[in-house]
PyMOL CGO cylinders between C-alpha atoms (Angstrom):
from pymol import cmd
from pymol.cgo import CYLINDER

trace = [
    CYLINDER, 9.45, 0.55, -3.73, 9.68, 1.04, -7.50, 0.3, 1, 1, 1, 1, 1, 1,
    CYLINDER, 9.68, 1.04, -7.50, 6.60, 0.55, -9.69, 0.3, 1, 1, 1, 1, 1, 1,
    CYLINDER, 6.60, 0.55, -9.69, 6.72, 0.21, -13.47, 0.3, 1, 1, 1, 1, 1, 1,
    CYLINDER, 6.72, 0.21, -13.47, 3.40, 1.33, -14.97, 0.3, 1, 1, 1, 1, 1, 1,
    CYLINDER, 3.40, 1.33, -14.97, 3.22, -0.22, -18.43, 0.3, 1, 1, 1, 1, 1, 1,
    CYLINDER, 3.22, -0.22, -18.43, 1.04, 1.31, -21.14, 0.3, 1, 1, 1, 1, 1, 1,
    CYLINDER, 1.04, 1.31, -21.14, 0.03, -1.74, -23.19, 0.3, 1, 1, 1, 1, 1, 1,
    CYLINDER, 0.03, -1.74, -23.19, -1.63, -0.03, -26.14, 0.3, 1, 1, 1, 1, 1, 1,
    CYLINDER, -1.63, -0.03, -26.14, 0.26, 1.42, -29.08, 0.3, 1, 1, 1, 1, 1, 1,
    CYLINDER, 0.26, 1.42, -29.08, -2.71, 2.46, -31.23, 0.3, 1, 1, 1, 1, 1, 1,
    CYLINDER, -2.71, 2.46, -31.23, -3.17, 6.01, -32.47, 0.3, 1, 1, 1, 1, 1, 1,
    CYLINDER, -3.17, 6.01, -32.47, -5.79, 7.84, -30.43, 0.3, 1, 1, 1, 1, 1, 1,
    CYLINDER, -5.79, 7.84, -30.43, -5.34, 5.40, -27.56, 0.3, 1, 1, 1, 1, 1, 1,
    CYLINDER, -5.34, 5.40, -27.56, -6.79, 5.92, -24.12, 0.3, 1, 1, 1, 1, 1, 1,
    CYLINDER, -6.79, 5.92, -24.12, -3.98, 4.08, -22.32, 0.3, 1, 1, 1, 1, 1, 1,
    CYLINDER, -3.98, 4.08, -22.32, -1.78, 7.11, -21.57, 0.3, 1, 1, 1, 1, 1, 1,
    CYLINDER, -1.78, 7.11, -21.57, -4.74, 8.91, -19.95, 0.3, 1, 1, 1, 1, 1, 1,
    CYLINDER, -4.74, 8.91, -19.95, -5.32, 5.98, -17.61, 0.3, 1, 1, 1, 1, 1, 1,
    CYLINDER, -5.32, 5.98, -17.61, -1.62, 5.37, -17.00, 0.3, 1, 1, 1, 1, 1, 1,
    CYLINDER, -1.62, 5.37, -17.00, -0.92, 8.98, -16.02, 0.3, 1, 1, 1, 1, 1, 1,
    CYLINDER, -0.92, 8.98, -16.02, -3.94, 8.94, -13.70, 0.3, 1, 1, 1, 1, 1, 1,
    CYLINDER, -3.94, 8.94, -13.70, -2.75, 5.67, -12.15, 0.3, 1, 1, 1, 1, 1, 1,
    CYLINDER, -2.75, 5.67, -12.15, 0.82, 6.95, -11.84, 0.3, 1, 1, 1, 1, 1, 1,
    CYLINDER, 0.82, 6.95, -11.84, -0.49, 9.98, -9.97, 0.3, 1, 1, 1, 1, 1, 1,
    CYLINDER, -0.49, 9.98, -9.97, -2.38, 7.70, -7.57, 0.3, 1, 1, 1, 1, 1, 1,
    CYLINDER, -2.38, 7.70, -7.57, 0.60, 5.33, -7.19, 0.3, 1, 1, 1, 1, 1, 1,
    CYLINDER, 0.60, 5.33, -7.19, 3.13, 8.12, -6.55, 0.3, 1, 1, 1, 1, 1, 1,
    CYLINDER, 3.13, 8.12, -6.55, 1.72, 8.36, -3.02, 0.3, 1, 1, 1, 1, 1, 1,
    CYLINDER, 1.72, 8.36, -3.02, 3.21, 4.91, -2.31, 0.3, 1, 1, 1, 1, 1, 1,
    CYLINDER, 3.21, 4.91, -2.31, 5.77, 4.14, -5.04, 0.3, 1, 1, 1, 1, 1, 1,
    CYLINDER, 5.77, 4.14, -5.04, 8.59, 5.61, -7.06, 0.3, 1, 1, 1, 1, 1, 1,
    CYLINDER, 8.59, 5.61, -7.06, 6.89, 5.36, -10.48, 0.3, 1, 1, 1, 1, 1, 1,
    CYLINDER, 6.89, 5.36, -10.48, 8.52, 4.57, -13.83, 0.3, 1, 1, 1, 1, 1, 1,
    CYLINDER, 8.52, 4.57, -13.83, 6.06, 5.08, -16.70, 0.3, 1, 1, 1, 1, 1, 1,
    CYLINDER, 6.06, 5.08, -16.70, 6.81, 2.61, -19.52, 0.3, 1, 1, 1, 1, 1, 1,
    CYLINDER, 6.81, 2.61, -19.52, 5.13, 3.37, -22.84, 0.3, 1, 1, 1, 1, 1, 1,
    CYLINDER, 5.13, 3.37, -22.84, 5.36, 0.45, -25.26, 0.3, 1, 1, 1, 1, 1, 1,
    CYLINDER, 5.36, 0.45, -25.26, 4.64, 2.85, -28.13, 0.3, 1, 1, 1, 1, 1, 1,
    CYLINDER, 4.64, 2.85, -28.13, 8.08, 4.41, -27.60, 0.3, 1, 1, 1, 1, 1, 1,
    CYLINDER, 8.08, 4.41, -27.60, 9.98, 1.33, -26.42, 0.3, 1, 1, 1, 1, 1, 1,
    CYLINDER, 9.98, 1.33, -26.42, 10.66, 0.24, -30.02, 0.3, 1, 1, 1, 1, 1, 1,
    CYLINDER, 10.66, 0.24, -30.02, 10.74, -3.47, -29.16, 0.3, 1, 1, 1, 1, 1, 1,
    CYLINDER, 10.74, -3.47, -29.16, 11.21, -5.67, -32.23, 0.3, 1, 1, 1, 1, 1, 1,
    CYLINDER, 11.21, -5.67, -32.23, 8.24, -7.90, -33.05, 0.3, 1, 1, 1, 1, 1, 1,
    CYLINDER, 8.24, -7.90, -33.05, 10.49, -10.85, -33.88, 0.3, 1, 1, 1, 1, 1, 1,
    CYLINDER, 10.49, -10.85, -33.88, 12.12, -12.70, -31.00, 0.3, 1, 1, 1, 1, 1, 1,
    CYLINDER, 12.12, -12.70, -31.00, 15.68, -14.05, -31.55, 0.3, 1, 1, 1, 1, 1, 1,
    CYLINDER, 15.68, -14.05, -31.55, 17.06, -17.51, -30.88, 0.3, 1, 1, 1, 1, 1, 1,
    CYLINDER, 17.06, -17.51, -30.88, 17.97, -18.09, -27.25, 0.3, 1, 1, 1, 1, 1, 1,
    CYLINDER, 17.97, -18.09, -27.25, 21.71, -17.67, -27.83, 0.3, 1, 1, 1, 1, 1, 1,
    CYLINDER, 21.71, -17.67, -27.83, 21.47, -14.34, -29.70, 0.3, 1, 1, 1, 1, 1, 1,
    CYLINDER, 21.47, -14.34, -29.70, 22.27, -11.03, -28.01, 0.3, 1, 1, 1, 1, 1, 1,
    CYLINDER, 22.27, -11.03, -28.01, 19.06, -9.01, -27.53, 0.3, 1, 1, 1, 1, 1, 1,
    CYLINDER, 19.06, -9.01, -27.53, 18.85, -5.65, -29.32, 0.3, 1, 1, 1, 1, 1, 1,
    CYLINDER, 18.85, -5.65, -29.32, 19.73, -2.42, -27.48, 0.3, 1, 1, 1, 1, 1, 1,
    CYLINDER, 19.73, -2.42, -27.48, 16.03, -1.45, -27.06, 0.3, 1, 1, 1, 1, 1, 1,
    CYLINDER, 16.03, -1.45, -27.06, 15.31, -4.77, -25.38, 0.3, 1, 1, 1, 1, 1, 1,
    CYLINDER, 15.31, -4.77, -25.38, 18.28, -4.42, -23.03, 0.3, 1, 1, 1, 1, 1, 1,
    CYLINDER, 18.28, -4.42, -23.03, 17.25, -0.85, -22.11, 0.3, 1, 1, 1, 1, 1, 1,
    CYLINDER, 17.25, -0.85, -22.11, 13.69, -1.78, -21.20, 0.3, 1, 1, 1, 1, 1, 1,
    CYLINDER, 13.69, -1.78, -21.20, 14.92, -4.95, -19.51, 0.3, 1, 1, 1, 1, 1, 1,
    CYLINDER, 14.92, -4.95, -19.51, 16.96, -2.87, -17.08, 0.3, 1, 1, 1, 1, 1, 1,
    CYLINDER, 16.96, -2.87, -17.08, 13.93, -0.79, -16.18, 0.3, 1, 1, 1, 1, 1, 1,
    CYLINDER, 13.93, -0.79, -16.18, 11.79, -3.88, -15.65, 0.3, 1, 1, 1, 1, 1, 1,
    CYLINDER, 11.79, -3.88, -15.65, 14.47, -5.62, -13.59, 0.3, 1, 1, 1, 1, 1, 1,
    CYLINDER, 14.47, -5.62, -13.59, 14.72, -2.55, -11.34, 0.3, 1, 1, 1, 1, 1, 1,
    CYLINDER, 14.72, -2.55, -11.34, 10.98, -2.60, -10.62, 0.3, 1, 1, 1, 1, 1, 1,
    CYLINDER, 10.98, -2.60, -10.62, 9.63, -4.14, -7.41, 0.3, 1, 1, 1, 1, 1, 1,
    CYLINDER, 9.63, -4.14, -7.41, 6.11, -4.25, -8.86, 0.3, 1, 1, 1, 1, 1, 1,
    CYLINDER, 6.11, -4.25, -8.86, 4.22, -3.70, -12.10, 0.3, 1, 1, 1, 1, 1, 1,
    CYLINDER, 4.22, -3.70, -12.10, 0.91, -2.17, -13.08, 0.3, 1, 1, 1, 1, 1, 1,
    CYLINDER, 0.91, -2.17, -13.08, -0.24, -3.02, -16.59, 0.3, 1, 1, 1, 1, 1, 1,
    CYLINDER, -0.24, -3.02, -16.59, -2.74, -0.69, -18.26, 0.3, 1, 1, 1, 1, 1, 1,
    CYLINDER, -2.74, -0.69, -18.26, -4.38, -2.52, -21.14, 0.3, 1, 1, 1, 1, 1, 1,
    CYLINDER, -4.38, -2.52, -21.14, -7.30, -2.15, -23.49, 0.3, 1, 1, 1, 1, 1, 1,
    CYLINDER, -7.30, -2.15, -23.49, -9.39, -5.14, -24.41, 0.3, 1, 1, 1, 1, 1, 1,
    CYLINDER, -9.39, -5.14, -24.41, -9.26, -5.87, -28.12, 0.3, 1, 1, 1, 1, 1, 1,
    CYLINDER, -9.26, -5.87, -28.12, -11.25, -8.80, -29.48, 0.3, 1, 1, 1, 1, 1, 1,
    CYLINDER, -11.25, -8.80, -29.48, -11.62, -10.27, -25.96, 0.3, 1, 1, 1, 1, 1, 1,
    CYLINDER, -11.62, -10.27, -25.96, -7.86, -10.15, -25.36, 0.3, 1, 1, 1, 1, 1, 1,
    CYLINDER, -7.86, -10.15, -25.36, -4.96, -7.78, -24.80, 0.3, 1, 1, 1, 1, 1, 1,
    CYLINDER, -4.96, -7.78, -24.80, -2.85, -6.17, -27.57, 0.3, 1, 1, 1, 1, 1, 1,
    CYLINDER, -2.85, -6.17, -27.57, -0.21, -8.13, -29.46, 0.3, 1, 1, 1, 1, 1, 1,
    CYLINDER, -0.21, -8.13, -29.46, 2.39, -5.47, -28.64, 0.3, 1, 1, 1, 1, 1, 1,
    CYLINDER, 2.39, -5.47, -28.64, 1.87, -6.16, -24.93, 0.3, 1, 1, 1, 1, 1, 1,
    CYLINDER, 1.87, -6.16, -24.93, 2.28, -9.91, -25.50, 0.3, 1, 1, 1, 1, 1, 1,
    CYLINDER, 2.28, -9.91, -25.50, 5.49, -9.26, -27.41, 0.3, 1, 1, 1, 1, 1, 1,
    CYLINDER, 5.49, -9.26, -27.41, 6.77, -7.13, -24.52, 0.3, 1, 1, 1, 1, 1, 1,
    CYLINDER, 6.77, -7.13, -24.52, 5.93, -9.88, -22.05, 0.3, 1, 1, 1, 1, 1, 1,
    CYLINDER, 5.93, -9.88, -22.05, 7.65, -12.52, -24.21, 0.3, 1, 1, 1, 1, 1, 1,
    CYLINDER, 7.65, -12.52, -24.21, 10.91, -10.58, -24.57, 0.3, 1, 1, 1, 1, 1, 1,
    CYLINDER, 10.91, -10.58, -24.57, 11.55, -10.94, -20.84, 0.3, 1, 1, 1, 1, 1, 1,
    CYLINDER, 11.55, -10.94, -20.84, 11.45, -13.74, -18.31, 0.3, 1, 1, 1, 1, 1, 1,
    CYLINDER, 11.45, -13.74, -18.31, 13.50, -13.29, -15.15, 0.3, 1, 1, 1, 1, 1, 1,
    CYLINDER, 13.50, -13.29, -15.15, 12.54, -9.61, -14.94, 0.3, 1, 1, 1, 1, 1, 1,
    CYLINDER, 12.54, -9.61, -14.94, 8.98, -10.69, -13.99, 0.3, 1, 1, 1, 1, 1, 1,
    CYLINDER, 8.98, -10.69, -13.99, 9.90, -13.45, -11.50, 0.3, 1, 1, 1, 1, 1, 1,
    CYLINDER, 9.90, -13.45, -11.50, 8.44, -13.25, -8.01, 0.3, 1, 1, 1, 1, 1, 1,
    CYLINDER, 8.44, -13.25, -8.01, 7.10, -9.73, -8.48, 0.3, 1, 1, 1, 1, 1, 1,
    CYLINDER, 7.10, -9.73, -8.48, 3.49, -8.57, -8.11, 0.3, 1, 1, 1, 1, 1, 1,
    CYLINDER, 3.49, -8.57, -8.11, 1.42, -7.29, -11.00, 0.3, 1, 1, 1, 1, 1, 1,
    CYLINDER, 1.42, -7.29, -11.00, -1.69, -5.10, -10.84, 0.3, 1, 1, 1, 1, 1, 1,
    CYLINDER, -1.69, -5.10, -10.84, -3.92, -4.85, -13.89, 0.3, 1, 1, 1, 1, 1, 1,
    CYLINDER, -3.92, -4.85, -13.89, -5.99, -1.88, -15.02, 0.3, 1, 1, 1, 1, 1, 1,
    CYLINDER, -5.99, -1.88, -15.02, -8.15, -2.68, -18.02, 0.3, 1, 1, 1, 1, 1, 1,
    CYLINDER, -8.15, -2.68, -18.02, -10.57, -0.74, -20.15, 0.3, 1, 1, 1, 1, 1, 1,
    CYLINDER, -10.57, -0.74, -20.15, -12.99, -1.54, -22.90, 0.3, 1, 1, 1, 1, 1, 1,
    CYLINDER, -12.99, -1.54, -22.90, -16.61, -1.81, -23.78, 0.3, 1, 1, 1, 1, 1, 1,
    CYLINDER, -16.61, -1.81, -23.78, -19.15, -3.32, -21.38, 0.3, 1, 1, 1, 1, 1, 1,
    CYLINDER, -19.15, -3.32, -21.38, -16.73, -5.87, -19.90, 0.3, 1, 1, 1, 1, 1, 1,
    CYLINDER, -16.73, -5.87, -19.90, -14.24, -3.16, -18.97, 0.3, 1, 1, 1, 1, 1, 1,
    CYLINDER, -14.24, -3.16, -18.97, -11.42, -5.33, -20.25, 0.3, 1, 1, 1, 1, 1, 1,
    CYLINDER, -11.42, -5.33, -20.25, -11.98, -8.26, -17.90, 0.3, 1, 1, 1, 1, 1, 1,
    CYLINDER, -11.98, -8.26, -17.90, -11.32, -10.81, -20.68, 0.3, 1, 1, 1, 1, 1, 1,
    CYLINDER, -11.32, -10.81, -20.68, -7.92, -9.20, -21.25, 0.3, 1, 1, 1, 1, 1, 1,
    CYLINDER, -7.92, -9.20, -21.25, -7.29, -9.29, -17.50, 0.3, 1, 1, 1, 1, 1, 1,
    CYLINDER, -7.29, -9.29, -17.50, -8.10, -13.00, -17.29, 0.3, 1, 1, 1, 1, 1, 1,
    CYLINDER, -8.10, -13.00, -17.29, -5.68, -13.79, -20.10, 0.3, 1, 1, 1, 1, 1, 1,
    CYLINDER, -5.68, -13.79, -20.10, -2.94, -11.62, -18.61, 0.3, 1, 1, 1, 1, 1, 1,
    CYLINDER, -2.94, -11.62, -18.61, -3.27, -13.54, -15.32, 0.3, 1, 1, 1, 1, 1, 1,
    CYLINDER, -3.27, -13.54, -15.32, -2.50, -16.77, -17.19, 0.3, 1, 1, 1, 1, 1, 1,
    CYLINDER, -2.50, -16.77, -17.19, 0.53, -15.30, -18.94, 0.3, 1, 1, 1, 1, 1, 1,
    CYLINDER, 0.53, -15.30, -18.94, 1.94, -13.76, -15.75, 0.3, 1, 1, 1, 1, 1, 1,
    CYLINDER, 1.94, -13.76, -15.75, 1.51, -17.08, -13.94, 0.3, 1, 1, 1, 1, 1, 1,
    CYLINDER, 1.51, -17.08, -13.94, 3.71, -18.68, -16.59, 0.3, 1, 1, 1, 1, 1, 1,
    CYLINDER, 3.71, -18.68, -16.59, 6.23, -15.85, -16.13, 0.3, 1, 1, 1, 1, 1, 1,
    CYLINDER, 6.23, -15.85, -16.13, 6.25, -16.66, -12.40, 0.3, 1, 1, 1, 1, 1, 1,
    CYLINDER, 6.25, -16.66, -12.40, 4.82, -13.30, -11.40, 0.3, 1, 1, 1, 1, 1, 1,
    CYLINDER, 4.82, -13.30, -11.40, 1.98, -12.82, -8.92, 0.3, 1, 1, 1, 1, 1, 1,
    CYLINDER, 1.98, -12.82, -8.92, -1.12, -10.99, -10.12, 0.3, 1, 1, 1, 1, 1, 1,
    CYLINDER, -1.12, -10.99, -10.12, -3.00, -9.40, -7.29, 0.3, 1, 1, 1, 1, 1, 1,
    CYLINDER, -3.00, -9.40, -7.29, -6.69, -10.12, -6.92, 0.3, 1, 1, 1, 1, 1, 1,
    CYLINDER, -6.69, -10.12, -6.92, -8.12, -6.62, -7.07, 0.3, 1, 1, 1, 1, 1, 1,
    CYLINDER, -8.12, -6.62, -7.07, -8.03, -4.81, -10.38, 0.3, 1, 1, 1, 1, 1, 1,
    CYLINDER, -8.03, -4.81, -10.38, -9.50, -1.64, -11.84, 0.3, 1, 1, 1, 1, 1, 1,
    CYLINDER, -9.50, -1.64, -11.84, -11.83, -2.31, -14.75, 0.3, 1, 1, 1, 1, 1, 1,
    CYLINDER, -11.83, -2.31, -14.75, -13.16, 0.60, -16.79, 0.3, 1, 1, 1, 1, 1, 1,
    CYLINDER, -13.16, 0.60, -16.79, -16.30, -0.35, -18.72, 0.3, 1, 1, 1, 1, 1, 1,
    CYLINDER, -16.30, -0.35, -18.72, -17.46, 2.13, -21.37, 0.3, 1, 1, 1, 1, 1, 1,
    CYLINDER, -17.46, 2.13, -21.37, -14.66, 4.42, -20.19, 0.3, 1, 1, 1, 1, 1, 1,
    CYLINDER, -14.66, 4.42, -20.19, -15.59, 7.13, -22.71, 0.3, 1, 1, 1, 1, 1, 1,
    CYLINDER, -15.59, 7.13, -22.71, -18.72, 7.82, -20.65, 0.3, 1, 1, 1, 1, 1, 1,
    CYLINDER, -18.72, 7.82, -20.65, -16.65, 8.66, -17.56, 0.3, 1, 1, 1, 1, 1, 1,
    CYLINDER, -16.65, 8.66, -17.56, -15.33, 12.04, -18.68, 0.3, 1, 1, 1, 1, 1, 1,
    CYLINDER, -15.33, 12.04, -18.68, -16.41, 15.27, -17.02, 0.3, 1, 1, 1, 1, 1, 1,
    CYLINDER, -16.41, 15.27, -17.02, -18.05, 18.05, -19.04, 0.3, 1, 1, 1, 1, 1, 1,
    CYLINDER, -18.05, 18.05, -19.04, -14.69, 19.83, -19.39, 0.3, 1, 1, 1, 1, 1, 1,
    CYLINDER, -14.69, 19.83, -19.39, -12.99, 16.66, -20.69, 0.3, 1, 1, 1, 1, 1, 1,
    CYLINDER, -12.99, 16.66, -20.69, -11.36, 15.64, -17.43, 0.3, 1, 1, 1, 1, 1, 1,
    CYLINDER, -11.36, 15.64, -17.43, -11.10, 12.00, -16.46, 0.3, 1, 1, 1, 1, 1, 1,
    CYLINDER, -11.10, 12.00, -16.46, -12.43, 10.29, -14.43, 0.3, 1, 1, 1, 1, 1, 1,
    CYLINDER, -12.43, 10.29, -14.43, -15.68, 11.75, -13.20, 0.3, 1, 1, 1, 1, 1, 1,
    CYLINDER, -15.68, 11.75, -13.20, -15.53, 12.00, -9.41, 0.3, 1, 1, 1, 1, 1, 1,
    CYLINDER, -15.53, 12.00, -9.41, -18.67, 9.87, -9.17, 0.3, 1, 1, 1, 1, 1, 1,
    CYLINDER, -18.67, 9.87, -9.17, -17.03, 7.00, -11.10, 0.3, 1, 1, 1, 1, 1, 1,
    CYLINDER, -17.03, 7.00, -11.10, -15.41, 5.65, -7.93, 0.3, 1, 1, 1, 1, 1, 1,
    CYLINDER, -15.41, 5.65, -7.93, -12.18, 4.67, -9.64, 0.3, 1, 1, 1, 1, 1, 1,
    CYLINDER, -12.18, 4.67, -9.64, -10.01, 6.35, -7.00, 0.3, 1, 1, 1, 1, 1, 1,
    CYLINDER, -10.01, 6.35, -7.00, -11.32, 4.00, -4.29, 0.3, 1, 1, 1, 1, 1, 1,
    CYLINDER, -11.32, 4.00, -4.29, -10.76, 0.95, -6.51, 0.3, 1, 1, 1, 1, 1, 1,
    CYLINDER, -10.76, 0.95, -6.51, -7.26, 2.14, -7.39, 0.3, 1, 1, 1, 1, 1, 1,
    CYLINDER, -7.26, 2.14, -7.39, -6.39, 2.79, -3.74, 0.3, 1, 1, 1, 1, 1, 1,
    CYLINDER, -6.39, 2.79, -3.74, -7.42, -0.71, -2.70, 0.3, 1, 1, 1, 1, 1, 1,
    CYLINDER, -7.42, -0.71, -2.70, -5.52, -2.26, -5.62, 0.3, 1, 1, 1, 1, 1, 1,
    CYLINDER, -5.52, -2.26, -5.62, -2.41, -0.17, -4.91, 0.3, 1, 1, 1, 1, 1, 1,
    CYLINDER, -2.41, -0.17, -4.91, -2.53, -0.94, -1.17, 0.3, 1, 1, 1, 1, 1, 1,
    CYLINDER, -2.53, -0.94, -1.17, -2.55, -4.64, -2.04, 0.3, 1, 1, 1, 1, 1, 1,
    CYLINDER, -2.55, -4.64, -2.04, 0.25, -4.09, -4.56, 0.3, 1, 1, 1, 1, 1, 1,
    CYLINDER, 0.25, -4.09, -4.56, 2.39, -2.39, -1.89, 0.3, 1, 1, 1, 1, 1, 1,
    CYLINDER, 2.39, -2.39, -1.89, 1.84, -5.29, 0.48, 0.3, 1, 1, 1, 1, 1, 1,
    CYLINDER, 1.84, -5.29, 0.48, 2.85, -7.84, -2.15, 0.3, 1, 1, 1, 1, 1, 1,
    CYLINDER, 2.85, -7.84, -2.15, 5.77, -5.74, -3.38, 0.3, 1, 1, 1, 1, 1, 1,
    CYLINDER, 5.77, -5.74, -3.38, 7.22, -5.46, 0.13, 0.3, 1, 1, 1, 1, 1, 1,
    CYLINDER, 7.22, -5.46, 0.13, 6.61, -9.13, 0.96, 0.3, 1, 1, 1, 1, 1, 1,
    CYLINDER, 6.61, -9.13, 0.96, 8.15, -10.41, -2.26, 0.3, 1, 1, 1, 1, 1, 1,
    CYLINDER, 8.15, -10.41, -2.26, 11.05, -7.92, -2.09, 0.3, 1, 1, 1, 1, 1, 1,
    CYLINDER, 11.05, -7.92, -2.09, 11.88, -9.17, 1.40, 0.3, 1, 1, 1, 1, 1, 1,
    CYLINDER, 11.88, -9.17, 1.40, 11.52, -12.80, 0.30, 0.3, 1, 1, 1, 1, 1, 1,
    CYLINDER, 11.52, -12.80, 0.30, 13.81, -12.30, -2.71, 0.3, 1, 1, 1, 1, 1, 1,
    CYLINDER, 13.81, -12.30, -2.71, 16.39, -10.57, -0.48, 0.3, 1, 1, 1, 1, 1, 1,
    CYLINDER, 16.39, -10.57, -0.48, 16.25, -13.36, 2.08, 0.3, 1, 1, 1, 1, 1, 1,
    CYLINDER, 16.25, -13.36, 2.08, 16.28, -16.20, -0.42, 0.3, 1, 1, 1, 1, 1, 1,
    CYLINDER, 16.28, -16.20, -0.42, 16.78, -15.73, -4.18, 0.3, 1, 1, 1, 1, 1, 1,
    CYLINDER, 16.78, -15.73, -4.18, 13.86, -16.96, -6.25, 0.3, 1, 1, 1, 1, 1, 1,
    CYLINDER, 13.86, -16.96, -6.25, 14.40, -20.27, -8.01, 0.3, 1, 1, 1, 1, 1, 1,
    CYLINDER, 14.40, -20.27, -8.01, 12.58, -20.71, -11.31, 0.3, 1, 1, 1, 1, 1, 1,
]
cmd.load_cgo(trace, "trace")
């Protein structure tokens, strides 16, 4: 099974790559992982008319997303939502998301990004993807570093949350992969 781990933040000094690399390390026990960094994807912010050919950058990322059996989105919460660059990336594609499971890892202040997660669930429903129930939320993530700067602290318990989420993601990825192979998904 192929998992695309999507880093949703493009800000300077962002925490997303730290979380995404940690998650990719956890997921590599069960998936072939493709780490997708929206900061280097160079997706245009303006969407074309429906009959226009998408730019090369859009086609390149589209191939990677289409090849994925599952997704894990790593997102910060900004103003009780997820970043505009992540929304743009979601909007560039449609069929690539169909009938595939999505896990969400969020981080932020006290809520741990749960407002962003709730909004992402709505968007992925419209894209005909399946968000799995269990997530990993990282409240006040900056407090979870070890003295030497490592992340996360062993006492944080994020590994157990990630394992449960990834186990569910594997189940859904296999079930939906088999379903799509048996009967193509109709949007």
